[in-house]
C-alpha positions as CSV (number, residue, x, y, z in Angstrom):
1,M,0.0,0.1,0.1
2,S,1.4,3.4,-0.9
3,S,0.6,6.1,1.3
4,T,0.0,9.5,-0.2
5,V,0.7,12.4,1.9
6,V,-1.7,15.2,1.6
7,P,-0.3,18.6,2.3
8,D,-1.9,21.0,4.7
9,P,-4.0,23.6,3.1
10,P,-2.2,27.1,3.0
11,K,-3.0,29.2,5.9
12,R,-5.4,32.0,5.3
13,R,-3.8,35.3,5.5
14,R,-5.7,38.2,7.0
15,G,-5.4,41.6,5.5
16,M,-4.0,40.6,2.1
17,G,-2.5,44.0,1.7
18,N,0.5,45.8,3.5
19,L,0.9,49.2,4.7
20,Q,2.1,50.4,1.2
21,S,-1.4,49.3,-0.5
22,M,-3.3,50.9,2.4
23,V,-1.5,54.2,2.1
24,L,-2.1,54.2,-1.7
25,S,-5.9,53.2,-1.3
26,M,-6.1,56.1,1.1
27,L,-4.4,58.7,-1.3
28,V,-6.8,57.5,-4.2
29,L,-10.0,58.1,-2.0
30,V,-8.6,61.4,-0.8
31,G,-7.8,62.4,-4.4
32,A,-11.2,61.4,-5.6
33,T,-12.9,63.3,-2.8
34,L,-11.1,66.4,-3.4
35,F,-11.9,66.1,-7.1
36,F,-15.6,65.9,-6.3
37,V,-15.5,68.9,-3.8
38,M,-13.7,71.1,-6.4
39,M,-16.2,70.1,-9.1
40,V,-19.2,71.2,-7.1
41,A,-20.2,74.8,-8.0
42,R,-20.4,77.3,-5.1
43,P,-21.8,80.7,-5.8
44,S,-20.2,83.6,-4.3
45,E,-23.4,85.0,-3.1
46,V,-26.7,83.2,-2.3
47,P,-29.3,84.8,-4.4
48,R,-32.4,86.2,-2.4
49,R,-35.8,85.6,-3.6
50,S,-38.3,88.1,-2.9
51,L,-41.7,87.3,-1.7
52,D,-44.9,88.9,-2.9
53,A,-45.9,90.7,0.2
54,G,-48.9,92.3,-1.6
55,S,-50.8,89.2,-2.0
56,V,-50.2,88.1,1.6
57,A,-51.4,91.6,2.8
58,T,-54.5,91.1,0.6
59,Q,-55.2,87.9,2.3
60,V,-54.6,89.4,5.8
61,Q,-57.1,92.2,5.0
62,S,-59.9,89.6,3.9
63,Q,-59.3,87.6,7.0
64,A,-58.6,90.2,9.7
65,G,-60.6,93.0,8.3
66,W,-57.9,95.7,8.4
67,S,-55.3,96.8,5.9
68,P,-51.7,95.9,7.0
69,S,-49.0,98.4,6.2
70,Q,-46.2,97.5,3.7
71,R,-43.5,99.2,1.7
72,T,-44.6,99.8,-1.9
73,P,-43.0,100.1,-4.2
74,L,-39.9,98.5,-3.2
75,P,-36.7,100.3,-4.0
76,A,-34.2,98.7,-6.3
77,G,-32.1,96.1,-4.5
78,W,-34.7,95.6,-1.8
79,T,-36.2,92.1,-1.3
80,V,-39.1,90.6,1.0
81,N,-37.8,87.9,3.0
82,V,-40.9,87.2,5.2
83,A,-44.5,87.9,4.5
84,R,-47.1,86.1,6.9
85,Y,-50.1,86.4,9.3
86,E,-49.7,84.2,12.3
87,T,-50.0,84.0,15.8
88,Q,-47.2,85.5,17.9
89,A,-47.3,85.7,21.8
90,K,-51.1,84.7,21.5
91,V,-51.9,87.6,19.2
92,P,-52.7,87.2,15.3
93,T,-49.9,89.2,13.7
94,W,-49.1,90.5,10.1
95,Q,-45.3,90.3,9.7
96,V,-43.3,91.5,6.8
97,G,-39.5,91.7,6.6
98,Y,-37.4,93.7,4.0
99,L,-33.6,93.3,3.3
100,A,-31.6,96.1,1.7
101,A,-27.8,95.7,1.5
102,N,-26.8,95.1,5.1
103,T,-30.0,96.5,6.7
104,Y,-33.1,94.8,7.7
105,Y,-36.5,96.2,8.3
106,A,-39.3,94.2,10.0
107,V,-43.0,95.2,10.4
108,R,-45.3,93.5,12.8
109,Q,-48.8,94.6,13.2
110,A,-51.8,93.3,15.4
111,K,-55.3,94.6,15.8
112,A,-55.1,94.4,19.7
113,G,-51.5,93.9,20.6
114,T,-50.5,93.1,24.3
115,A,-47.6,94.1,26.6
116,E,-46.2,90.5,26.0
117,W,-46.5,90.9,22.2
118,V,-44.6,94.2,22.4
119,D,-41.9,92.6,24.5
120,N,-41.9,89.6,21.9
121,A,-41.5,92.0,19.0
122,V,-38.7,94.2,20.4
123,D,-36.8,91.1,21.2
124,G,-35.5,92.4,24.5
125,A,-34.7,95.8,23.7
126,Q,-35.1,98.5,26.3
127,A,-37.3,101.6,26.2
128,A,-35.4,104.6,25.0
129,G,-37.8,107.5,24.9
130,T,-40.2,108.4,22.2
131,Q,-40.0,109.7,18.6
132,T,-42.6,111.4,16.4
133,V,-42.9,110.2,12.7
134,G,-45.5,111.6,10.3
135,G,-47.5,113.2,13.5
136,V,-47.7,109.7,15.2
137,V,-45.8,109.3,18.7
138,Y,-43.9,106.0,18.9
139,D,-42.2,104.5,22.0
140,V,-38.4,103.8,21.1
141,F,-36.9,100.6,22.1
142,A,-33.0,99.9,21.5
143,D,-30.4,97.3,22.3
144,D,-26.7,97.4,22.6
145,K,-26.2,95.9,19.1
146,G,-27.6,98.9,17.2
147,N,-31.1,97.4,16.6
148,R,-34.2,99.9,17.3
149,S,-37.9,99.4,17.2
150,L,-40.6,102.1,16.8
151,V,-43.8,100.8,18.8
152,H,-47.1,102.4,18.2
153,R,-50.0,101.2,20.4
154,G,-53.2,101.3,18.3
155,T,-56.4,102.6,19.5
156,G,-59.9,101.5,18.3
157,T,-59.6,100.9,14.5
158,T,-56.0,101.5,14.2
159,P,-53.5,98.4,14.6
160,W,-50.8,98.2,17.0
161,T,-47.4,98.5,15.0
162,V,-43.8,97.7,15.8
163,V,-41.2,98.4,13.1
164,S,-37.6,97.2,13.9
165,S,-34.3,97.8,12.0
166,N,-30.6,98.0,12.3
167,A,-30.7,101.1,10.5
168,P,-29.8,104.6,12.0
169,A,-32.6,106.3,13.6
170,D,-33.2,108.7,10.7
171,Q,-33.4,106.0,8.0
172,L,-35.8,104.0,10.4
173,A,-38.1,107.0,10.7
174,A,-38.0,107.4,6.8
175,F,-39.0,103.8,6.4
176,V,-41.8,104.1,8.9
177,A,-43.0,107.2,6.9
178,S,-42.9,105.1,3.6
179,L,-45.3,102.6,4.9
180,T,-48.8,102.4,3.0
181,P,-51.3,102.5,4.4
182,P,-49.6,104.9,6.9
183,V,-49.6,104.0,10.7
184,R,-52.1,106.4,12.4
């Protein structure tokens, strides 16, 4: 009888590569990732889309029964970034926001505001006197970041109005004077 010797099967090698293969694979992956990142278009400025505040204001007028104030027509370069009618501090509120270069203007109006509503709208700013714009006396609120708010507490048929901005006082007053219908 002849005996045949069967060799042991070769041992399995774990991690068939070596350090050089691993480094090469990583370089290929990093290169591919950099290629895809460089191919993705990145605009230098995010385009602003302007909302149609007029159509939202028309809906507010039909729902609420009063005409909300807004800036019309918009000067060149201005956009509307917010136009809505929603509850803020438990009060149905018209809100419209405008952007012009590095300046924002926010208008909030409510048929019957409250002290809590005003506090929410002025966002922690402190009372800083009064200012008259177009014959209407406004309470002025200001914070240490340069933001100002003009607050008019409506009576009877006139809505409560808060207009806020990071613009200087004279520009904020000019903006308030440009609102239609005017604040009374």
